[in-house]
C-alpha positions as CSV (number, residue, x, y, z in Angstrom):
1,M,-19.4,-24.9,54.4
2,D,-16.9,-26.3,56.9
3,I,-17.9,-27.5,60.4
4,F,-16.7,-24.3,62.2
5,S,-18.7,-22.1,59.8
6,K,-21.8,-24.2,60.6
7,F,-21.2,-23.8,64.4
8,F,-20.9,-20.1,63.9
9,H,-23.9,-19.9,61.6
10,H,-26.1,-21.8,64.1
11,N,-24.9,-19.9,67.1
12,M,-23.4,-22.9,68.8
13,D,-21.2,-20.8,71.1
14,E,-20.9,-23.3,73.9
15,I,-19.5,-26.0,71.5
16,L,-17.1,-23.5,69.9
17,Q,-16.0,-22.3,73.4
18,K,-15.2,-25.9,74.5
19,I,-13.2,-26.5,71.3
20,F,-11.2,-23.3,71.7
21,L,-10.6,-24.1,75.4
22,L,-8.9,-27.3,74.4
23,L,-6.1,-25.3,72.6
24,D,-2.8,-24.5,74.2
25,P,-2.1,-20.7,74.6
26,D,0.0,-20.5,71.4
27,S,-2.6,-22.2,69.3
28,L,-5.3,-20.0,70.8
29,H,-3.3,-16.9,69.9
30,C,-2.8,-18.2,66.4
31,S,-6.5,-18.9,66.1
32,R,-7.3,-15.2,66.6
33,Q,-5.4,-14.5,63.4
34,I,-7.5,-16.8,61.2
35,C,-10.3,-14.4,60.6
36,Q,-12.2,-11.5,62.2
37,Q,-15.0,-13.8,63.3
38,W,-12.6,-16.1,65.2
39,N,-10.8,-13.2,66.7
40,E,-14.0,-11.6,67.9
41,F,-15.3,-14.9,69.3
42,I,-12.1,-15.6,71.2
43,L,-12.0,-12.1,72.6
44,D,-15.7,-12.2,73.7
45,R,-16.3,-15.8,74.6
46,I,-12.9,-16.9,75.8
47,W,-11.1,-13.8,77.3
48,G,-14.3,-12.0,78.0
49,S,-16.0,-14.9,79.8
50,N,-15.5,-15.5,83.5
51,F,-16.1,-19.3,83.0
52,A,-13.5,-19.6,80.2
53,R,-10.9,-17.5,81.9
54,K,-11.3,-19.6,85.0
55,C,-10.8,-22.8,82.9
56,L,-7.6,-21.3,81.4
57,K,-6.4,-20.2,84.8
58,N,-7.0,-23.6,86.4
59,R,-5.2,-25.3,83.5
60,L,-2.3,-23.0,83.8
61,K,-2.1,-23.5,87.6
62,Y,-2.2,-27.3,87.1
63,R,0.6,-27.1,84.6
64,W,2.7,-25.0,87.0
65,M,2.2,-27.4,89.8
66,K,2.3,-30.8,88.1
67,E,4.5,-30.6,85.0
68,K,8.2,-30.7,85.2
69,P,9.9,-27.5,84.0
70,E,12.2,-27.4,81.1
71,I,15.7,-26.4,82.3
72,E,18.0,-24.7,79.9
73,S,21.6,-23.9,80.5
74,C,24.2,-22.2,78.4
75,D,27.9,-22.7,78.6
76,Y,29.9,-19.6,77.7
77,W,33.4,-19.9,76.3
78,D,34.6,-16.9,78.3
79,Q,34.5,-16.5,82.0
80,M,31.3,-15.1,83.4
81,F,30.7,-13.7,86.9
82,V,27.5,-13.3,89.0
83,Y,27.7,-10.5,91.5
84,S,25.5,-10.2,94.5
85,N,23.7,-7.1,93.1
86,S,23.0,-8.9,89.8
87,F,19.7,-10.3,91.1
88,A,16.2,-8.7,91.0
89,M,13.2,-10.5,92.3
90,D,9.5,-9.9,93.0
91,D,6.6,-12.2,93.8
92,K,6.5,-13.5,90.1
93,F,10.0,-13.2,88.6
94,L,13.6,-13.8,89.4
95,V,16.1,-12.1,87.0
96,C,19.8,-12.9,87.1
97,G,22.4,-10.8,85.3
98,L,25.8,-11.9,84.3
99,S,28.9,-9.9,83.6
100,H,32.1,-10.8,81.8
101,V,34.0,-7.9,83.5
């Protein structure tokens, strides 16, 4: 029996919760696909827990405020134009459309 199975078998939910909270969002998502037990635990004890959601939200907020963003740019071989009506924005997103016309 592996260590995770022992934690689940002995109802060590707090330890499991702390382990899962160390994962990045992609790894946490992948962990849900391991087995039904992991999926149910993550849904109930991570996403269903106010404490765990608050931890994830604080970590996300910290990453948004402290980490440097990755900037990607693309060079197009043809000529592209940005028109003034090519932008859409709300309080969370900025979308820019390009046209080759």
